[in-house]
C-alpha positions, 0 to 999 in steps of 0.5 A: 560527544566532543572528543579531543585528539592528540597526535603522538606523531605529527609528520605530514603522512600521519596527519594526512592518514588520520584526516583521511580516516576521519572523513570515512567515519559516519559518526564524525560530524565535524572535525577541527584541526588546532594548533597546539594541544589538543591537535583536533576536536571531533564532534561525534554523534552516536545514539548511546554510550554503548555505540560510543564505546564501539566507535 
């Protein structure tokens, strides 16, 4: 899955917390921070839709 993420709050603490949380998610195989919208692109690898919905 390719997900787009738009941050409602974009202060330094929020961005750092988000990035730290993403690193801990085994399902996220790649993350790109963008400038503009969306703020991030995440590549998420899951075996099926049910797993994605839990993610």
